[in-house]
C-alpha positions in Angstrom: 288.3 41.1 21.6 287.3 44.7 22.0 283.7 45.1 20.8 283.4 48.6 19.3 280.1 50.4 18.9 280.5 50.1 15.1 280.9 46.3 15.3 277.8 46.1 17.4 275.9 48.2 14.9 277.2 46.1 12.0 276.2 42.9 13.8 272.7 44.3 14.4 272.5 45.3 10.7 273.5 41.7 9.6 271.0 40.2 12.1 268.3 42.4 10.6 269.1 41.0 7.2 269.2 37.4 8.4 266.0 37.5 10.4 264.4 39.3 7.5 265.1 36.4 5.2 264.0 33.9 7.8 260.7 35.8 8.2 260.1 35.9 4.4 261.1 32.2 4.0 258.8 31.0 6.8 255.9 33.2 7.8 255.6 35.2 4.6 256.0 32.1 2.5 253.1 30.3 4.3 250.9 33.4 4.3 251.6 33.9 0.5 250.7 30.2 -0.2 247.5 30.4 1.9 246.5 33.6 0.2 247.1 32.2 -3.3 245.3 29.0 -2.5 242.2 30.8 -1.1 242.3 33.2 -4.1 242.5 30.4 -6.6 239.8 28.4 -4.8 237.5 31.4 -4.9 238.1 32.1 -8.6 237.7 28.4 -9.6 234.5 28.2 -7.6 233.2 31.2 -9.4 234.0 29.5 -12.7 232.5 26.2 -11.6 229.3 27.9 -10.5 229.0 29.7 -13.8 229.6 26.5 -15.8 227.1 24.7 -13.6 224.4 27.3 -14.2 225.1 27.6 -18.0 226.7 24.8 -20.0 226.1 22.0 -17.6 222.6 23.0 -16.8 221.8 23.2 -20.5 223.2 19.6 -20.8 220.9 18.2 -18.2 218.0 20.2 -19.5 218.6 18.6 -22.9 219.3 22.0 -24.5 222.8 21.1 -25.8 224.9 18.0 -26.5 227.7 16.4 -24.6 230.2 17.1 -27.3 229.3 20.8 -27.4 229.8 21.0 -23.6 233.0 19.1 -24.0 234.3 21.7 -26.5 233.4 24.6 -24.2 235.1 23.0 -21.2 238.2 22.2 -23.2 238.5 25.8 -24.3 237.9 27.0 -20.7 240.6 24.6 -19.5 243.2 26.2 -21.7 242.0 29.7 -20.5 242.4 28.5 -16.9 246.1 27.5 -17.1 245.4 23.8 -17.8 242.9 23.2 -15.1 240.9 20.0 -15.5 237.1 20.4 -15.6 235.0 17.4 -14.8 231.3 16.7 -14.6 230.7 13.9 -12.0 227.3 12.2 -11.1 226.4 12.0 -7.4 227.2 8.3 -7.7 230.8 9.1 -8.7 230.6 8.3 -12.4 232.7 10.6 -14.5 230.4 12.1 -17.2 232.8 14.5 -18.8 236.6 15.3 -18.7 238.0 18.4 -20.4 241.4 16.7 -20.7 240.3 13.6 -22.5 237.3 12.0 -24.4 235.4 9.4 -22.5 234.0 6.5 -24.5 230.3 6.2 -23.9 230.7 2.4 -23.5 233.4 3.0 -20.9 232.3 3.7 -17.4 234.7 5.6 -15.3 233.7 5.6 -11.6 235.5 7.5 -8.8 235.5 5.0 -6.0 234.4 6.5 -2.7 233.3 9.8 -4.2 231.5 11.9 -1.6 230.6 15.5 -2.4 230.1 16.3 1.3 233.8 15.9 1.9 234.2 19.7 1.7 232.6 19.9 5.1 230.8 23.3 4.6 233.4 24.7 2.2 233.5 24.5 -1.6 236.9 22.9 -2.1 239.1 20.1 -1.0 242.8 19.3 -1.3 244.3 15.9 -2.0 244.5 13.3 -4.8 240.7 13.3 -5.2 240.1 9.7 -4.2 243.3 8.4 -5.8 242.4 10.1 -9.1 245.8 11.9 -9.3 249.4 11.1 -8.4 249.9 14.6 -6.8 247.7 16.8 -4.7 245.1 19.0 -6.4 242.9 21.8 -5.3 239.3 20.6 -6.3 236.2 22.8 -6.2 232.6 21.6 -6.4 229.6 23.4 -7.9 226.3 21.5 -8.0 224.3 21.2 -11.3 220.6 21.5 -10.5 217.8 20.7 -12.8 214.1 20.1 -12.0 214.9 21.2 -8.4 217.4 18.3 -8.0 221.2 18.0 -8.0 221.9 16.1 -11.2 225.7 16.2 -11.0 228.7 18.3 -10.0 231.1 20.5 -11.9 234.5 19.8 -10.4 237.6 21.9 -11.4 241.0 20.5 -10.5 244.1 22.7 -10.2 247.5 21.1 -9.2 248.8 22.3 -5.9 252.2 22.6 -7.6 250.8 25.3 -9.9 249.5 27.2 -7.0 252.8 26.9 -5.3 254.6 28.2 -8.4 252.3 31.3 -8.3 253.0 31.7 -4.6 256.8 31.4 -5.2 256.5 34.2 -7.9 255.0 36.5 -5.2 257.6 35.2 -2.7 260.4 36.1 -5.2 259.0 39.6 -5.3 259.2 39.7 -1.5 262.8 38.5 -1.5 263.6 41.1 -4.1 262.0 43.8 -2.0 263.8 42.6 1.0 267.2 42.7 -0.8 266.3 46.2 -2.1 265.4 47.3 1.5 268.6 45.7 2.8 270.7 47.6 0.3 268.9 50.9 0.9 269.4 50.4 4.6 273.1 50.6 3.8 272.5 54.4 3.6 271.7 54.3 7.3 274.9 52.5 7.9 276.9 55.0 5.8 275.2 57.9 7.6 275.9 56.3 11.0 279.6 55.8 10.0 280.1 59.4 8.7 277.9 61.3 11.2 278.3 59.2 14.4 281.0 56.6 14.4 283.9 58.6 12.9 283.3 61.7 15.0 282.8 59.5 18.1 286.0 57.6 17.3 287.9 61.0 17.1 286.4 62.0 20.4 287.4 58.7 22.0 290.9 59.0 20.7 291.1 62.6 22.0 289.8 61.5 25.4 292.5 58.8 25.6 295.1 61.4 24.8 293.8 63.8 27.4 293.6 61.0 29.9 297.3 60.3 29.3 298.1 63.9 30.0 298.5 65.1 26.4 296.5 68.2 26.6 298.0 69.6 23.4 296.3 67.0 21.3 294.2 68.7 18.7 291.1 67.4 16.8 288.2 69.0 15.0 284.7 67.8 14.0 282.9 69.9 11.4 279.4 69.4 12.7 276.8 71.7 14.2 274.8 68.9 16.0 275.2 67.4 19.4 278.3 65.5 18.3 280.0 68.8 17.2 279.0 70.4 20.5 280.4 67.5 22.4 283.7 67.7 20.5 283.9 71.5 21.1 283.1 71.1 24.8 285.8 68.4 25.2 288.3 70.5 23.3 287.4 73.5 25.5 287.7 71.4 28.6 291.1 70.2 27.6 292.2 73.7 27.0 291.0 74.8 30.4 292.7 71.9 32.1 295.9 72.7 30.2 295.6 76.4 31.2 295.0 75.4 34.8 298.0 73.1 34.7 300.1 76.0 33.3 298.6 78.3 36.0 299.5 75.7 38.6 303.0 75.4 37.4 303.3 79.2 37.3 301.8 79.3 40.8 304.3 76.8 42.2 307.1 78.6 40.4 306.0 82.0 41.8 305.5 80.6 45.3 308.9 79.0 45.2 310.5 82.2 43.9 308.8 84.5 46.4 309.6 82.1 49.3 313.2 81.3 48.2 314.3 84.9 48.0 313.6 85.9 51.6 314.7 82.5 52.9 318.0 82.9 51.0 318.5 86.4 52.5 317.6 85.2 56.0 320.0 82.2 55.7 322.8 84.4 54.3 322.6 87.0 57.0 322.4 84.4 59.8 325.4 82.5 58.5 327.3 85.7 58.1 326.6 86.6 61.7 327.5 83.2 63.0 330.8 82.9 61.1 331.8 86.5 62.0 331.6 88.0 58.5 329.2 90.5 59.9 330.7 92.1 63.1 328.8 91.9 66.3 328.2 95.7 66.5 326.2 95.4 63.2 324.0 92.4 64.3 321.1 94.7 65.2 321.0 96.2 61.8 320.9 92.8 60.0 318.6 91.3 62.6 316.2 94.1 61.5 316.6 93.0 57.9 315.9 89.4 58.8 312.8 90.5 60.7 311.6 92.4 57.7 312.1 89.3 55.5 310.3 87.2 58.1 307.4 89.7 58.0 307.3 89.4 54.2 307.1 85.6 54.5 304.3 86.0 57.0 302.4 88.4 54.8 302.8 86.1 51.8 301.6 83.1 53.8 298.6 85.1 55.1 297.8 86.2 51.6 297.8 82.6 50.3 295.5 81.5 53.2 293.2 84.4 52.5 292.9 83.4 48.8 292.3 79.8 49.7 289.5 80.7 52.0 288.0 83.1 49.5 288.1 80.4 46.8 286.5 77.8 49.0 283.1 76.6 47.8 280.2 77.9 49.9 282.2 80.9 51.3 279.9 82.7 53.8 279.8 86.5 53.9 278.8 88.3 57.0 276.6 90.9 55.3 275.5 93.9 57.3 274.4 97.5 56.6 277.3 99.9 57.2 278.4 103.3 56.2 280.9 102.9 53.3 282.0 106.6 53.7 283.1 106.0 57.2 285.0 102.8 56.2 286.8 104.9 53.5 287.7 107.6 56.0 289.1 105.0 58.5 291.1 103.2 55.8 292.6 106.5 54.5 293.5 107.5 58.1 295.5 104.3 58.6 297.9 105.4 55.8 298.5 108.8 57.3 302.2 108.2 58.3 303.0 106.5 54.9 301.5 109.4 53.0 303.4 111.9 55.1 306.7 110.1 54.3 306.0 110.3 50.5 304.2 113.7 50.8 301.1 112.1 49.1 297.6 113.6 49.7 294.4 111.6 49.8 291.4 113.4 48.5 287.9 112.1 49.5 284.9 112.9 47.3 282.1 111.1 49.0 278.4 111.2 48.1 276.4 112.4 51.2 277.8 112.3 54.7 276.4 108.8 55.2 276.1 106.1 52.6 274.7 102.8 53.8 275.7 99.6 51.8 274.9 95.9 52.4 278.1 93.8 52.3 280.8 92.2 54.5 282.4 95.2 56.1 285.7 93.6 57.0 286.2 92.2 53.5 285.3 95.5 51.8 287.7 97.2 54.2 290.4 94.8 53.0 289.6 95.7 49.4 290.0 99.4 50.1 293.2 98.7 52.1 294.8 96.8 49.2 293.7 99.3 46.6 294.9 102.2 48.6 298.2 100.5 49.5 298.8 99.8 45.7 297.9 103.4 44.8 300.4 104.8 47.4 303.1 102.3 46.4 303.0 103.3 42.7 302.4 107.0 43.1 305.0 109.7 42.7 306.0 112.0 45.5 303.9 115.1 45.9 301.0 113.5 44.1 297.2 113.1 45.0 295.2 109.9 45.4 291.5 110.4 44.9 288.8 108.2 46.5 285.3 108.9 45.2 281.8 107.3 45.7 278.9 107.7 43.3 275.4 106.3 43.5 273.5 104.8 40.6 270.1 103.2 41.2 270.7 100.5 43.8 274.5 100.4 43.5 277.3 102.4 45.1 280.5 102.7 42.9 283.8 103.3 44.7 286.8 104.7 42.7 290.4 104.7 43.9 292.5 106.8 41.5 296.2 107.6 41.5 298.4 109.6 39.3 301.3 107.2 39.4 303.3 105.1 36.9 300.2 103.4 35.3 299.8 99.8 34.0 300.7 98.9 30.4 297.7 98.0 28.3 298.9 94.4 27.7 299.2 93.9 31.5 295.8 95.2 32.6 294.1 91.8 32.1 296.9 90.0 34.0 296.9 92.2 37.2 294.2 89.9 38.8 296.3 86.8 38.5 298.1 85.4 41.6 301.7 86.5 42.0 301.5 88.6 38.9 303.9 91.6 39.0 304.6 93.9 36.1 308.2 94.7 35.4 307.6 98.2 36.7 306.1 96.7 39.9 309.1 94.5 40.6 311.4 97.4 40.1 309.4 99.8 42.2 308.8 97.6 45.3 310.4 94.3 46.3 308.1 93.8 49.2 304.9 93.1 47.2 303.5 89.5 47.1 301.5 89.8 43.9 298.4 88.6 45.8 296.7 91.9 46.7 294.6 92.4 43.6 293.8 88.6 43.4 292.3 88.9 46.9 290.4 92.1 45.9 289.0 90.3 42.8 287.8 87.3 44.8 286.1 89.4 47.5 284.2 91.5 45.0 283.2 88.4 43.0 282.0 86.7 46.2 279.6 89.7 46.7 278.3 89.1 43.1 279.7 92.5 42.0 282.4 93.7 39.5 285.7 95.5 39.6 287.4 97.2 36.6 290.7 98.9 36.0 291.4 101.9 33.8 295.1 102.9 33.4 297.4 104.8 31.2 301.2 104.5 31.5 302.7 107.7 32.9 299.3 109.1 33.8 297.9 106.9 36.5 295.5 104.1 37.4 291.9 104.0 38.5 290.1 100.9 40.1 286.3 101.0 40.3 284.2 98.5 42.1 280.5 98.2 42.9 278.6 97.2 46.1 274.9 97.0 46.7 273.2 99.9 48.4 271.3 99.1 51.6 267.6 98.7 51.4 267.3 100.9 54.5 269.0 103.7 52.6 266.3 103.5 49.9 263.5 103.7 52.5 265.1 106.7 54.1 265.3 108.5 50.8 261.6 107.7 50.1 260.6 109.1 53.4 
């Protein structure tokens, strides 16, 4: 049987009630009885002492009659819930009994009477030397006259009466326990509503997510830790679902981008082998096959680069270098391509020399990819502008073209792997869709940011930041 948290809590709640009743029935019962017995003994002893010092003392000082004292003790007996008041001589002879009239000619002697039986206390419990059929609480108070103990005032109270009093208090304890047990149901209700039900929803959601159902939806309207846990779990499921979608999209894109050149390569090779393509045209189609092979190589290298950039603990070879010189060298590498498209590259660089602290080879790769994109999507007879600006301890590099631009809805997607806008796919079939992803990862690895500003039909501008070299700051201070 599966033991749920709620069942455990319910068992604990029931055990609390059971052990509470056991405690009341045993320890509390005994303590209540002992308290009632001591309290009754103290009150009876106070009464017995007062009687011994008043009515009984007057009797032995011959200041009152036995009948008068009998009437007083009988009245006091009724006031004391039927307690029996005796006056007993040291020899054990019963002189007066509030519950009955003793014939003067009749001698009632308590055999074995010994007032020292209290052993330093003022009361004893028992049948008072076989005087009663049931146990009584009996208190002693000496009656002194002429500096001598003449007799004892003894007050008897049945133990059963004391137990009834104790049971009345015990019933109150039971009632309070029941009230507490019922009130504690509020805790159980709160636990059910605030902890168990939300936790059960979270558990069910976790089971659904574990089975791969990332579309399972649940909500917990709570602003405490339980609500935060539910929101975190829901967010985690959404992220996993998004990653799964990205993974599927990634596999689909890789498959598409690998399948297209492979299909072309296979088609041309088969055509050359079966004679569909004449021998004199083999060189032309071998060149096409070679271009497709280069495309596959470029795609593979891009994937490897991204994998290395995403690896945890990627190390950067940071050095101080002149970003302006790197920009000049990168622009020079596109000279032939720019001449073919009659595109000019305008450099607007801050100072002749601008030292930055970064991984030079990776920053050069960033510039290469951005400039390659700018040329690819620029119109003929246009200008590409590369500009550097300095703000505090940062250098901002801008690569701006006046090409076809990027639609607003696509600007957040350009950083995704294999992403190509419709315009991109129509413009250039050789792109892998990995260039900007690589750029984003390199800049992020440096702890910097890159942004894109674009308007369709006007052009696109990419701006990224890199930290300025500390040596540059020292040179400016000097």
